[in-house]
DSSP file (Angstrom, degrees, kcal/mol; ACC not computed):
  #  RESIDUE AA STRUCTURE BP1 BP2  ACC     N-H-->O    O-->H-N    N-H-->O    O-->H-N    TCO  KAPPA ALPHA  PHI   PSI    X-CA   Y-CA   Z-CA
    1    1 A M              0   0    0      0, 0.0     2,-0.2     0, 0.0    22,-0.0   0.000 360.0 360.0 360.0 136.6 -199.2  -43.3  -65.8
    2    2 A A        -     0   0    0     20,-0.1     2,-0.4     1,-0.0    22,-0.0  -0.477 360.0-147.2 -75.1 138.7 -200.9  -40.5  -63.9
    3    3 A T        -     0   0    0     -2,-0.2     2,-0.3    17,-0.0    -1,-0.0  -0.854   9.1-147.1-104.0 142.9 -202.1  -41.3  -60.4
    4    4 A T        -     0   0    0     -2,-0.4     2,-0.3    20,-0.1    20,-0.1  -0.807   6.9-150.9-108.7 152.4 -205.2  -39.7  -59.0
    5    5 A Q        -     0   0    0     -2,-0.3     5,-0.1    18,-0.0    22,-0.0  -0.863  21.5-111.0-118.2 152.3 -205.8  -38.8  -55.4
    6    6 A S    >>  -     0   0    0     -2,-0.3     3,-2.0     1,-0.1     4,-0.7  -0.487  38.8-105.5 -75.0 155.7 -209.0  -38.5  -53.5
    7    7 A P  G >4 S+     0   0    0      0, 0.0     3,-0.6     0, 0.0    -1,-0.1   0.791 121.5  57.8 -53.8 -29.3 -210.0  -35.0  -52.5
    8    8 A T  G 34 S+     0   0    0      1,-0.2    -3,-0.0     3,-0.0    -2,-0.0   0.751 106.5  48.9 -73.7 -21.2 -209.0  -35.7  -48.9
    9    9 A E  G <4 S+     0   0    0     -3,-2.0    -1,-0.2     2,-0.1     2,-0.1   0.506  84.5 116.6 -93.7  -6.1 -205.4  -36.6  -50.0
   10   10 A L  S << S-     0   0    0     -4,-0.7     2,-0.7    -3,-0.6    11,-0.0  -0.353  70.2-121.3 -66.7 140.2 -204.9  -33.5  -52.1
   11   11 A K        -     0   0    0     -2,-0.1     4,-0.2     4,-0.0    -1,-0.1  -0.730  43.2-126.3 -80.8 118.4 -202.2  -31.1  -51.0
   12   12 A T  S    S+     0   0    0     -2,-0.7     3,-0.0     2,-0.1    16,-0.0  -0.937  85.9  37.7-122.2 145.7 -203.9  -27.8  -50.4
   13   13 A P  S    S-     0   0    0      0, 0.0    -1,-0.1     0, 0.0     2,-0.1   0.559  98.7-127.3 -71.5 152.0 -203.6  -25.0  -51.3
   14   14 A P        -     0   0    0      0, 0.0     2,-0.8     0, 0.0    -2,-0.1  -0.337   3.3-136.5 -73.0 148.5 -202.7  -26.4  -54.8
   15   15 A N    >   -     0   0    0     -4,-0.2     3,-2.2     1,-0.1     6,-0.4  -0.906  14.9-159.3 -99.0 105.0 -199.6  -25.4  -56.7
   16   16 A I  T 3  S+     0   0    0     -2,-0.8    -1,-0.1     1,-0.3    27,-0.1   0.764  89.2  53.1 -58.8 -27.5 -201.0  -24.9  -60.2
   17   17 A N  T 3  S+     0   0    0     25,-0.2    -1,-0.3    27,-0.1     2,-0.1   0.441  90.6 105.6 -87.8  -0.4 -197.5  -25.4  -61.7
   18   18 A S  S <> S-     0   0    0     -3,-2.2     4,-1.9     1,-0.1     5,-0.1  -0.371  75.8-126.8 -86.3 160.2 -196.8  -28.7  -60.0
   19   19 A K  H  > S+     0   0    0      2,-0.2     4,-2.6     1,-0.2     5,-0.2   0.851 111.7  59.8 -66.7 -35.9 -196.8  -32.2  -61.4
   20   20 A A  H  > S+     0   0    0      1,-0.2     4,-1.2     2,-0.2    -1,-0.2   0.901 105.9  47.6 -60.3 -40.7 -199.3  -33.2  -58.7
   21   21 A F  H  4 S+     0   0    0     -6,-0.4     3,-0.5     2,-0.2     7,-0.2   0.937 111.7  49.6 -65.3 -45.7 -201.8  -30.6  -59.9
   22   22 A A  H >< S+     0   0    0     -4,-1.9     3,-0.7     1,-0.2    -2,-0.2   0.876 113.1  47.2 -60.7 -38.2 -201.3  -31.8  -63.5
   23   23 A N  H 3< S+     0   0    0     -4,-2.6    -1,-0.2     1,-0.2    -2,-0.2   0.707 125.8  29.1 -77.0 -19.6 -201.9  -35.4  -62.5
   24   24 A N  T 3X S+     0   0    0     -4,-1.2     4,-2.4    -3,-0.5     3,-0.4  -0.092  76.4 136.3-129.6  33.9 -205.0  -34.6  -60.4
   25   25 A K  H <> S+     0   0    0     -3,-0.7     4,-2.9     1,-0.2     5,-0.2   0.855  71.6  50.4 -58.8 -40.1 -206.4  -31.6  -62.2
   26   26 A Y  H  > S+     0   0    0      2,-0.2     4,-1.9     1,-0.2    -1,-0.2   0.878 111.2  48.8 -69.6 -35.3 -210.0  -32.6  -62.1
   27   27 A E  H  > S+     0   0    0     -3,-0.4     4,-2.2     2,-0.2    -1,-0.2   0.905 113.4  47.8 -66.5 -40.8 -209.9  -33.4  -58.4
   28   28 A Y  H  X S+     0   0    0     -4,-2.4     4,-3.2    -7,-0.2    -2,-0.2   0.899 108.1  54.9 -66.3 -40.1 -208.2  -30.0  -57.8
   29   29 A Y  H  X S+     0   0    0     -4,-2.9     4,-2.5    -5,-0.2    -2,-0.2   0.921 109.5  47.9 -58.3 -42.9 -210.9  -28.3  -60.0
   30   30 A T  H  X S+     0   0    0     -4,-1.9     4,-2.2     2,-0.2     5,-0.2   0.932 112.5  48.3 -61.9 -46.3 -213.6  -29.8  -57.8
   31   31 A W  H  X>S+     0   0    0     -4,-2.2     4,-3.5     1,-0.2     5,-0.8   0.925 111.6  50.2 -60.5 -45.0 -211.8  -28.7  -54.6
   32   32 A L  H  X5S+     0   0    0     -4,-3.2     4,-1.2     1,-0.2    -2,-0.2   0.926 111.0  48.4 -61.1 -45.4 -211.3  -25.2  -56.0
   33   33 A R  H  <5S+     0   0    0     -4,-2.5    -1,-0.2    -5,-0.2    -2,-0.2   0.898 122.3  34.6 -60.7 -40.2 -215.0  -24.8  -56.9
   34   34 A E  H  <5S+     0   0    0     -4,-2.2    -2,-0.2    -5,-0.2    -1,-0.2   0.866 133.9  20.3 -85.1 -37.8 -216.1  -26.1  -53.5
   35   35 A E  H  <5S+     0   0    0     -4,-3.5    -3,-0.2    -5,-0.2    -2,-0.1   0.753 134.5  19.2-107.8 -30.2 -213.5  -24.7  -51.1
   36   36 A A     << +     0   0    0     -4,-1.2    -1,-0.2    -5,-0.8    -2,-0.1  -0.495  56.6 166.1-144.2  68.8 -211.7  -21.8  -52.8
   37   37 A P  S    S+     0   0    0      0, 0.0    15,-2.0     0, 0.0     2,-0.5   0.786  83.8  41.3 -61.9 -26.5 -213.7  -20.4  -55.7
   38   38 A V  E    S+A   51   0A   0     13,-0.2     2,-0.5    14,-0.1    13,-0.2  -0.965  84.8 180.0-118.3 111.5 -211.5  -17.3  -55.7
   39   39 A F  E     -A   50   0A   0     11,-2.7    11,-3.4    -2,-0.5     2,-0.6  -0.945  22.9-146.3-122.4 126.4 -207.9  -18.6  -55.3
   40   40 A K  E     +A   49   0A   0     -2,-0.5     2,-0.2     9,-0.2     9,-0.2  -0.802  44.6 129.3 -90.3 124.1 -204.7  -16.5  -55.1
   41   41 A G  E     -A   48   0A   0      7,-2.7     7,-2.9    -2,-0.6     2,-0.4  -0.777  53.4 -84.2-151.7-165.6 -201.8  -18.4  -56.6
   42   42 A K  E     -A   47   0A   0      5,-0.2     2,-0.6    -2,-0.2   -26,-0.2  -0.942  16.8-161.3-118.5 139.0 -199.0  -18.2  -59.1
   43   43 A L  E >  S-A   46   0A   0      3,-2.8     3,-2.0    -2,-0.4     2,-0.7  -0.942  78.8 -49.3-114.9 103.9 -199.0  -18.9  -62.8
   44   44 A S  T 3  S-     0   0    0     -2,-0.6   -27,-0.1     1,-0.3    -2,-0.0  -0.600 125.0 -24.0  62.4-109.1 -195.4  -19.5  -63.6
   45   45 A I  T 3  S+     0   0    0     -2,-0.7     2,-0.4    -3,-0.1    -1,-0.3   0.382 118.7  96.2-110.5   3.2 -193.8  -16.5  -61.8
   46   46 A I  E <  S-A   43   0A   0     -3,-2.0    -3,-2.8     1,-0.0     2,-0.4  -0.801  71.8-128.9-101.6 132.4 -196.8  -14.1  -61.8
   47   47 A N  E     +A   42   0A   0     -2,-0.4     2,-0.3    -5,-0.2    -5,-0.2  -0.652  43.2 163.3 -74.9 128.0 -199.2  -13.7  -58.9
   48   48 A V  E     -A   41   0A   0     -7,-2.9    -7,-2.7    -2,-0.4     2,-0.5  -0.905  38.5-120.8-140.7 166.1 -202.8  -14.2  -60.1
   49   49 A Y  E     -A   40   0A   0     -2,-0.3     2,-0.4    -9,-0.2    -9,-0.2  -0.952  25.4-152.1-109.4 133.8 -206.3  -14.9  -58.9
   50   50 A F  E     -A   39   0A   0    -11,-3.4   -11,-2.7    -2,-0.5     2,-0.5  -0.889   2.5-158.4-105.3 133.9 -208.0  -17.9  -60.2
   51   51 A L  E     -A   38   0A   0     -2,-0.4   -13,-0.2   -13,-0.2   -18,-0.1  -0.941  10.2-179.7-107.0 133.9 -211.8  -18.1  -60.5
   52   52 A S        +     0   0    0    -15,-2.0     2,-0.4    -2,-0.5   -19,-0.2   0.457  54.5  81.0-116.3  -2.1 -213.2  -21.6  -60.6
   53   53 A R  S  > S-     0   0    0    -16,-0.4     4,-2.0     1,-0.1     3,-0.2  -0.901  70.9-137.9-109.6 136.2 -217.0  -21.1  -60.9
   54   54 A Y  H  > S+     0   0    0     -2,-0.4     4,-2.6     1,-0.2     5,-0.2   0.917 102.6  50.5 -55.7 -51.1 -218.6  -20.3  -64.2
   55   55 A D  H  > S+     0   0    0      1,-0.2     4,-2.4     2,-0.2    -1,-0.2   0.861 109.1  52.5 -60.4 -36.4 -221.0  -17.6  -62.9
   56   56 A D  H  > S+     0   0    0      2,-0.2     4,-2.3     1,-0.2    -1,-0.2   0.909 110.1  48.8 -63.9 -41.6 -218.1  -15.8  -61.2
   57   57 A C  H  X S+     0   0    0     -4,-2.0     4,-2.5     2,-0.2    -2,-0.2   0.928 111.7  48.5 -64.2 -45.4 -216.1  -15.8  -64.4
   58   58 A V  H  X S+     0   0    0     -4,-2.6     4,-1.8     1,-0.2    -2,-0.2   0.932 112.4  48.6 -60.6 -46.5 -219.1  -14.4  -66.4
   59   59 A N  H  X S+     0   0    0     -4,-2.4     4,-1.0     1,-0.2    -1,-0.2   0.897 111.6  49.7 -62.0 -40.6 -219.8  -11.7  -63.8
   60   60 A L  H >< S+     0   0    0     -4,-2.3     3,-0.6     1,-0.2     6,-0.3   0.929 110.6  49.3 -64.1 -45.0 -216.1  -10.7  -63.8
   61   61 A L  H 3< S+     0   0    0     -4,-2.5    -1,-0.2     1,-0.2    -2,-0.2   0.809 113.6  46.9 -66.0 -28.9 -215.9  -10.5  -67.6
   62   62 A K  H 3< S+     0   0    0     -4,-1.8    -1,-0.2    -5,-0.2    -2,-0.2   0.622  87.1 102.5 -86.8 -13.4 -219.1   -8.4  -67.7
   63   63 A D    X<  -     0   0    0     -4,-1.0     3,-1.5    -3,-0.6    -4,-0.0  -0.595  63.1-151.9 -76.0 119.2 -218.0   -6.0  -64.9
   64   64 A P  T 3  S+     0   0    0      0, 0.0    -1,-0.2     0, 0.0    -4,-0.0   0.682  91.7  67.5 -66.9 -15.8 -216.8   -2.7  -66.5
   65   65 A R  T 3  S+     0   0    0      2,-0.0     2,-0.5    -5,-0.0    -5,-0.1   0.724  90.0  74.2 -74.5 -20.0 -214.5   -2.1  -63.5
   66   66 A C    <   -     0   0    0     -3,-1.5     2,-0.3    -6,-0.3     0, 0.0  -0.820  68.9-169.8 -97.3 129.1 -212.4   -5.1  -64.6
   67   67 A V        -     0   0    0     -2,-0.5    31,-0.1     1,-0.1    30,-0.1  -0.864  25.6-151.3-119.7 152.1 -210.2   -4.5  -67.6
   68   68 A R  S    S+     0   0    0     -2,-0.3     2,-0.7     1,-0.1    29,-0.1   0.796  81.9  77.3 -86.4 -32.7 -208.1   -6.9  -69.7
   69   69 A N    >>  -     0   0    0      1,-0.2     4,-1.2     2,-0.0     3,-0.7  -0.713  66.8-158.0 -87.6 113.3 -205.6   -4.3  -70.7
   70   70 A R  H 3> S+     0   0    0     -2,-0.7     4,-2.7     1,-0.2     5,-0.4   0.810  90.7  63.0 -60.7 -31.7 -203.1   -3.7  -67.8
   71   71 A T  H 3> S+     0   0    0      1,-0.2     4,-2.6     2,-0.2    -1,-0.2   0.891 101.1  51.7 -61.1 -40.2 -202.2   -0.3  -69.3
   72   72 A T  H <4 S+     0   0    0     -3,-0.7    -1,-0.2     1,-0.2    -2,-0.2   0.888 114.8  42.8 -62.9 -39.2 -205.7    0.9  -68.8
   73   73 A A  H  < S+     0   0    0     -4,-1.2    -2,-0.2     1,-0.1    -1,-0.2   0.878 129.2  23.6 -76.5 -39.1 -205.7   -0.2  -65.2
   74   74 A T  H  < S-     0   0    0     -4,-2.7    -3,-0.2     3,-0.1    -2,-0.2   0.678  87.0-133.8-104.5 -19.9 -202.3    1.0  -64.2
   75   75 A G  S  < S+     0   0    0     -4,-2.6    -4,-0.2    -5,-0.4    -3,-0.1   0.516  80.7  84.7  75.0   3.4 -201.5    3.8  -66.6
   76   76 A G  S    S-     0   0    0     -6,-0.4    -1,-0.2     1,-0.3    -2,-0.1  -0.029  89.4 -24.5-112.1-145.3 -198.1    2.1  -67.0
   77   77 A S        -     0   0    0      1,-0.1    -1,-0.3     2,-0.1    -3,-0.1  -0.333  49.5-130.0 -70.8 149.6 -196.6   -0.7  -69.0
   78   78 A R  S    S+     0   0    0     -8,-0.1    -8,-0.2    -3,-0.1    -1,-0.1   0.868  97.2  47.8 -67.2 -36.4 -198.7   -3.5  -70.3
   79   79 A M  S    S-     0   0    0      1,-0.1    -2,-0.1    -9,-0.1     4,-0.1  -0.860  79.7-137.0-107.6 141.5 -196.4   -6.1  -68.9
   80   80 A P  S    S+     0   0    0      0, 0.0    -1,-0.1     0, 0.0    -2,-0.0   0.493  89.5  31.7 -75.9  -0.2 -195.0   -5.9  -65.4
   81   81 A F  S    S-     0   0    0      0, 0.0    -2,-0.1     0, 0.0    -3,-0.0  -0.977  99.9 -81.0-150.2 157.9 -191.5   -6.8  -66.5
   82   82 A P        -     0   0    0      0, 0.0     0, 0.0     0, 0.0     0, 0.0  -0.322  48.7-171.0 -62.5 142.1 -189.4   -6.3  -69.7
   83   83 A M        -     0   0    0     -4,-0.1    -4,-0.0     2,-0.0     2,-0.0  -0.971  27.1-103.3-134.3 149.1 -190.1   -8.7  -72.5
   84   84 A P     >  -     0   0    0      0, 0.0     4,-2.2     0, 0.0     3,-0.3  -0.341  39.0-111.4 -63.8 154.1 -188.5   -9.5  -75.9
   85   85 A K  H  > S+     0   0    0      1,-0.2     4,-1.9     2,-0.2     5,-0.2   0.887 116.5  54.6 -56.9 -42.1 -190.3   -8.0  -78.9
   86   86 A A  H  > S+     0   0    0      1,-0.2     4,-1.1     2,-0.2    -1,-0.2   0.886 110.3  46.1 -61.6 -38.8 -191.4  -11.5  -80.2
   87   87 A T  H  > S+     0   0    0     -3,-0.3     4,-2.6     1,-0.2    -1,-0.2   0.869 107.3  57.9 -71.4 -36.9 -193.0  -12.2  -76.8
   88   88 A K  H  X S+     0   0    0     -4,-2.2     4,-2.4     1,-0.2    -2,-0.2   0.891 101.6  56.2 -59.7 -39.3 -194.7   -8.8  -76.7
   89   89 A L  H  < S+     0   0    0     -4,-1.9    -1,-0.2     1,-0.2    -2,-0.2   0.892 111.6  42.5 -60.7 -39.5 -196.4   -9.5  -80.0
   90   90 A I  H  < S+     0   0    0     -4,-1.1    -2,-0.2     1,-0.2    -1,-0.2   0.903 115.5  48.7 -72.6 -41.4 -198.0  -12.7  -78.6
   91   91 A A  H  < S+     0   0    0     -4,-2.6     2,-1.2     1,-0.2    -2,-0.2   0.780 102.3  66.1 -71.5 -26.8 -198.8  -11.0  -75.3
   92   92 A Q  S  < S+     0   0    0     -4,-2.4     2,-0.2    -5,-0.2    -1,-0.2  -0.668  76.4 131.4 -97.5  80.3 -200.4   -8.0  -77.0
   93   93 A S  S >  S-     0   0    0     -2,-1.2     3,-1.1    -3,-0.1     4,-0.3  -0.675  75.6 -92.8-122.3 176.8 -203.4   -9.6  -78.6
   94   94 A M  G >  S+     0   0    0      1,-0.3     3,-1.0    -2,-0.2    12,-0.1   0.749 118.9  69.2 -64.3 -21.0 -207.1   -9.0  -78.9
   95   95 A I  G 3  S+     0   0    0      1,-0.2    -1,-0.3   -27,-0.0    -3,-0.1   0.863 101.7  44.7 -64.3 -34.3 -207.6  -11.3  -75.9
   96   96 A T  G <  S+     0   0    0     -3,-1.1     2,-0.3    -5,-0.1    -1,-0.2   0.421  94.9 101.2 -91.3   3.1 -205.9   -8.7  -73.6
   97   97 A E    <   -     0   0    0     -3,-1.0     2,-0.2    -4,-0.3    -3,-0.0  -0.639  64.8-137.6 -88.4 145.4 -207.8   -5.7  -75.1
   98   98 A A    >>  -     0   0    0     -2,-0.3     4,-1.8     1,-0.1     3,-0.7  -0.519  46.3 -47.2 -90.4 164.6 -210.7   -4.1  -73.3
   99   99 A E  T 34 S+     0   0    0      1,-0.3    -1,-0.1     2,-0.2   -31,-0.1  -0.416 119.3  24.8 -64.1 148.1 -213.9   -3.0  -75.1
  100  100 A P  T 3> S+     0   0    0      0, 0.0     4,-2.3     0, 0.0    -1,-0.3  -0.995 125.3  49.2 -87.8  -6.1 -214.4   -1.4  -77.6
  101  101 A D  H <> S+     0   0    0     -3,-0.7     4,-2.6     1,-0.2     5,-0.3   0.883 109.1  54.8 -61.4 -38.1 -211.0   -2.4  -79.0
  102  102 A H  H  X S+     0   0    0     -4,-1.8     4,-2.5     1,-0.2    -1,-0.2   0.941 110.2  45.4 -59.4 -47.8 -211.5   -6.1  -78.3
  103  103 A R  H  > S+     0   0    0      2,-0.2     4,-2.4     1,-0.2    -1,-0.2   0.902 112.6  51.3 -63.1 -42.7 -214.8   -6.1  -80.3
  104  104 A R  H  X S+     0   0    0     -4,-2.3     4,-1.7     1,-0.2    -2,-0.2   0.936 114.1  43.1 -61.5 -47.7 -213.3   -4.1  -83.2
  105  105 A L  H  X S+     0   0    0     -4,-2.6     4,-2.3     1,-0.2     5,-0.2   0.884 112.4  53.3 -66.7 -38.7 -210.4   -6.5  -83.5
  106  106 A R  H  X S+     0   0    0     -4,-2.5     4,-2.5    -5,-0.3    -1,-0.2   0.907 108.1  50.5 -62.9 -41.8 -212.6   -9.6  -83.1
  107  107 A N  H  X S+     0   0    0     -4,-2.4     4,-1.3     2,-0.2    -1,-0.2   0.873 109.6  51.2 -65.4 -36.3 -214.9   -8.4  -85.9
  108  108 A L  H  X S+     0   0    0     -4,-1.7     4,-0.6     2,-0.2     3,-0.3   0.934 113.5  43.7 -64.5 -45.7 -211.8   -7.9  -88.2
  109  109 A V  H >< S+     0   0    0     -4,-2.3     3,-1.1     1,-0.2     4,-0.5   0.878 106.7  61.7 -66.9 -37.9 -210.5  -11.4  -87.5
  110  110 A H  H >< S+     0   0    0     -4,-2.5     3,-1.6     1,-0.3    -1,-0.2   0.855  94.6  62.7 -57.8 -36.4 -214.0  -12.9  -87.8
  111  111 A Q  H >< S+     0   0    0     -4,-1.3     3,-0.9    -3,-0.3    -1,-0.3   0.824  98.1  56.7 -60.2 -31.5 -214.2  -11.7  -91.4
  112  112 A A  T << S+     0   0    0     -3,-1.1    -1,-0.3    -4,-0.6    -2,-0.2   0.637 107.2  49.4 -75.0 -13.3 -211.2  -13.9  -92.3
  113  113 A F  T <  S+     0   0    0     -3,-1.6    -1,-0.2    -4,-0.5    -2,-0.2   0.088  76.3 123.8-118.3  23.7 -213.0  -17.1  -91.0
  114  114 A T  S <> S-     0   0    0     -3,-0.9     4,-2.5     1,-0.1     5,-0.2  -0.405  76.0-108.3 -73.4 162.0 -216.4  -16.9  -92.7
  115  115 A N  H  > S+     0   0    0      1,-0.2     4,-2.2     2,-0.2     5,-0.2   0.902 121.0  51.1 -57.9 -41.2 -217.4  -19.9  -94.8
  116  116 A H  H  > S+     0   0    0      2,-0.2     4,-2.1     1,-0.2    -1,-0.2   0.925 110.7  47.6 -63.1 -45.8 -217.0  -17.8  -98.0
  117  117 A S  H  > S+     0   0    0      1,-0.2     4,-2.2     2,-0.2    -2,-0.2   0.901 112.7  48.8 -63.3 -41.7 -213.4  -16.7  -97.0
  118  118 A L  H  X S+     0   0    0     -4,-2.5     4,-2.5     2,-0.2    -1,-0.2   0.874 109.1  52.9 -67.3 -36.3 -212.4  -20.2  -96.1
  119  119 A A  H  X S+     0   0    0     -4,-2.2     4,-2.1    -5,-0.2    -2,-0.2   0.911 110.2  48.2 -64.5 -41.4 -213.7  -21.6  -99.4
  120  120 A K  H  X S+     0   0    0     -4,-2.1     4,-1.9     1,-0.2    -2,-0.2   0.908 112.3  49.2 -63.8 -41.3 -211.7  -19.0 -101.3
  121  121 A L  H  X S+     0   0    0     -4,-2.2     4,-2.5     1,-0.2    -2,-0.2   0.898 108.7  53.0 -64.5 -41.0 -208.6  -19.8  -99.2
  122  122 A S  H  X S+     0   0    0     -4,-2.5     4,-2.3     1,-0.2    -1,-0.2   0.912 108.4  50.0 -61.7 -44.0 -209.1  -23.5  -99.9
  123  123 A D  H  X S+     0   0    0     -4,-2.1     4,-2.3     1,-0.2    -1,-0.2   0.903 111.3  49.0 -61.9 -41.4 -209.3  -23.0 -103.6
  124  124 A R  H  X S+     0   0    0     -4,-1.9     4,-2.6     2,-0.2     5,-0.2   0.896 110.2  50.6 -66.7 -40.7 -206.0  -20.9 -103.5
  125  125 A I  H  X S+     0   0    0     -4,-2.5     4,-2.4     2,-0.2    -1,-0.2   0.918 111.0  48.9 -63.2 -42.8 -204.2  -23.6 -101.5
  126  126 A E  H  X S+     0   0    0     -4,-2.3     4,-2.4     2,-0.2    -2,-0.2   0.911 111.5  50.0 -63.1 -42.0 -205.3  -26.3 -103.9
  127  127 A Q  H  X S+     0   0    0     -4,-2.3     4,-2.3     2,-0.2    -2,-0.2   0.934 112.4  46.2 -61.6 -47.9 -204.1  -24.1 -106.9
  128  128 A L  H  X S+     0   0    0     -4,-2.6     4,-2.5     1,-0.2    -2,-0.2   0.896 111.8  52.0 -62.9 -40.4 -200.7  -23.5 -105.3
  129  129 A T  H  X S+     0   0    0     -4,-2.4     4,-2.5    -5,-0.2    -1,-0.2   0.929 110.2  48.0 -61.9 -45.8 -200.3  -27.1 -104.4
  130  130 A N  H  X S+     0   0    0     -4,-2.4     4,-2.4     1,-0.2    -1,-0.2   0.897 111.1  51.3 -63.0 -40.5 -201.1  -28.2 -108.0
  131  131 A E  H  X S+     0   0    0     -4,-2.3     4,-2.2     2,-0.2    -1,-0.2   0.926 111.9  46.5 -62.2 -44.6 -198.6  -25.6 -109.4
  132  132 A L  H  X S+     0   0    0     -4,-2.5     4,-2.4     1,-0.2    -2,-0.2   0.896 112.5  49.5 -66.1 -40.1 -195.8  -26.8 -107.1
  133  133 A L  H  X S+     0   0    0     -4,-2.5     4,-2.3     2,-0.2    -1,-0.2   0.897 110.4  50.9 -65.9 -38.9 -196.5  -30.5 -107.9
  134  134 A N  H  X S+     0   0    0     -4,-2.4     4,-2.3     2,-0.2    -2,-0.2   0.906 110.7  49.1 -64.3 -41.2 -196.5  -29.7 -111.6
  135  135 A Q  H  X S+     0   0    0     -4,-2.2     4,-2.4     2,-0.2    -2,-0.2   0.918 111.4  49.2 -62.9 -43.3 -193.1  -27.9 -111.2
  136  136 A A  H  X S+     0   0    0     -4,-2.4     4,-2.2     1,-0.2    -2,-0.2   0.887 110.4  51.3 -63.7 -38.5 -191.7  -30.9 -109.2
  137  137 A Q  H  X S+     0   0    0     -4,-2.3     4,-2.4     2,-0.2    -2,-0.2   0.923 110.6  47.9 -64.9 -44.3 -192.9  -33.3 -111.9
  138  138 A K  H  X S+     0   0    0     -4,-2.3     4,-2.5     1,-0.2    -2,-0.2   0.911 112.1  49.7 -63.0 -42.5 -191.3  -31.3 -114.7
  139  139 A Q  H  X S+     0   0    0     -4,-2.4     4,-2.4     1,-0.2    -1,-0.2   0.895 111.2  49.3 -63.7 -39.6 -188.0  -31.0 -112.8
  140  140 A T  H  X S+     0   0    0     -4,-2.2     4,-2.1     2,-0.2    -2,-0.2   0.913 112.6  47.0 -66.2 -43.0 -188.0  -34.8 -112.1
  141  141 A L  H  X S+     0   0    0     -4,-2.4     4,-2.0     2,-0.2    -2,-0.2   0.894 111.9  51.0 -66.1 -39.6 -188.7  -35.6 -115.8
  142  142 A T  H  X S+     0   0    0     -4,-2.5     4,-1.8     1,-0.2    -2,-0.2   0.924 111.7  47.0 -63.4 -44.5 -185.9  -33.1 -116.9
  143  143 A R  H  X S+     0   0    0     -4,-2.4     4,-1.5     1,-0.2    -1,-0.2   0.881 110.0  53.6 -64.3 -37.7 -183.4  -34.7 -114.5
  144  144 A A  H  < S+     0   0    0     -4,-2.1    -1,-0.2     1,-0.2    -2,-0.2   0.887 109.0  48.4 -66.1 -38.3 -184.4  -38.2 -115.7
  145  145 A K  H  < S+     0   0    0     -4,-2.0    -1,-0.2     1,-0.2    -2,-0.2   0.866 112.9  48.4 -69.1 -35.8 -183.8  -37.2 -119.4
  146  146 A R  H  < S+     0   0    0     -4,-1.8    -1,-0.2    -5,-0.2    -2,-0.2   0.736  90.7 100.7 -75.4 -22.5 -180.4  -35.7 -118.5
  147  147 A S     <  -     0   0    0     -4,-1.5     6,-0.0    -5,-0.2    -3,-0.0  -0.415  55.1-163.6 -70.5 133.1 -179.3  -38.7 -116.5
  148  148 A T        +     0   0    0     -2,-0.2    -1,-0.2     2,-0.0     2,-0.1   0.595  64.5  99.7 -87.0 -12.5 -177.0  -41.1 -118.2
  149  149 A S        -     0   0    0      1,-0.1    -2,-0.0     2,-0.1     0, 0.0  -0.442  68.6-145.8 -74.3 147.3 -177.8  -43.7 -115.6
  150  150 A K        +     0   0    0     -2,-0.1    -1,-0.1     2,-0.1     3,-0.1   0.421  68.3 108.3 -91.5   0.8 -180.3  -46.4 -116.5
  151  151 A Q  S    S-     0   0    0      1,-0.1    -2,-0.1     0, 0.0     2,-0.1  -0.560  80.5-104.8 -77.2 141.7 -181.6  -46.5 -112.9
  152  152 A P        -     0   0    0      0, 0.0     2,-0.2     0, 0.0    -1,-0.1  -0.362  34.4-114.2 -66.8 144.6 -185.0  -45.0 -112.4
  153  153 A M        -     0   0    0    -13,-0.1     2,-0.5    -2,-0.1    -9,-0.0  -0.544  24.9-126.0 -76.4 142.0 -185.2  -41.6 -110.8
  154  154 A H        -     0   0    0     -2,-0.2    -1,-0.0     2,-0.0     3,-0.0  -0.800  19.9-159.0 -90.1 126.7 -186.8  -41.4 -107.4
  155  155 A C        -     0   0    0     -2,-0.5   -18,-0.0     1,-0.1   -19,-0.0  -0.930   9.5-153.2-105.5 124.2 -189.6  -38.9 -107.2
  156  156 A P  S    S+     0   0    0      0, 0.0     2,-0.6     0, 0.0    -1,-0.1   0.674  78.2  76.7 -71.2 -15.0 -190.4  -37.7 -103.6
  157  157 A F        -     0   0    0    -24,-0.1     2,-0.7   -21,-0.1    -2,-0.1  -0.861  65.3-162.8-101.1 122.4 -194.0  -36.9 -104.6
  158  158 A Q        +     0   0    0     -2,-0.6     3,-0.0     3,-0.0     0, 0.0  -0.898  30.1 143.9-102.9 110.7 -196.4  -39.9 -105.0
  159  159 A S    >   -     0   0    0     -2,-0.7     3,-1.8     1,-0.1     4,-0.3  -0.997  57.1-127.3-147.4 143.4 -199.5  -38.8 -107.0
  160  160 A P  G >  S+     0   0    0      0, 0.0     3,-1.3     0, 0.0    -1,-0.1   0.781 107.9  68.5 -59.4 -26.1 -201.7  -40.5 -109.5
  161  161 A S  G 3  S+     0   0    0      1,-0.3    -3,-0.0     3,-0.0     0, 0.0   0.650  90.0  63.4 -69.5 -13.7 -201.1  -37.4 -111.8
  162  162 A F  G <  S+     0   0    0     -3,-1.8    -1,-0.3     2,-0.0     2,-0.2   0.630  83.5  95.3 -84.0 -14.3 -197.5  -38.5 -112.2
  163  163 A K    <         0   0    0     -3,-1.3     0, 0.0    -4,-0.3     0, 0.0  -0.504 360.0 360.0 -79.1 145.6 -198.4  -41.7 -114.0
  164  164 A K              0   0    0     -2,-0.2    -1,-0.1     0, 0.0    -3,-0.0   0.410 360.0 360.0-100.5 360.0 -198.5  -41.8 -117.8
């Protein structure tokens, strides 16, 4: 069970990666907003600045001098250290892109999640599920007919459509 500490008992500055921070995160969030709204710390092994006030975050995101894409800022590599290809794919997402690329990618992704698109996807998933269940039912019946055993065959799929 997590124990909470009063703000006067908190170890400051906080170690964001520590168990103490995880167990007392809301108390630390309050301390950060009141005492260190811009806090330099580490996120895993990377030195970062944390902003803890909403208005500061909004202003930073709207400021054209601040970019999400490290390549734009440094002219070098997007990541400050070598990464495996699989990790690069995750790290290089629309979240880390600056405008206008961020907006372009966001609009592309948004199209896939409209109500109409999701309804079409739902229908296709239902169709595929029914096809797979029908195939499983046929295979189970075929195996049951071939079986010389008088014991009933176990079907892993329980569905009212399997009843005769």
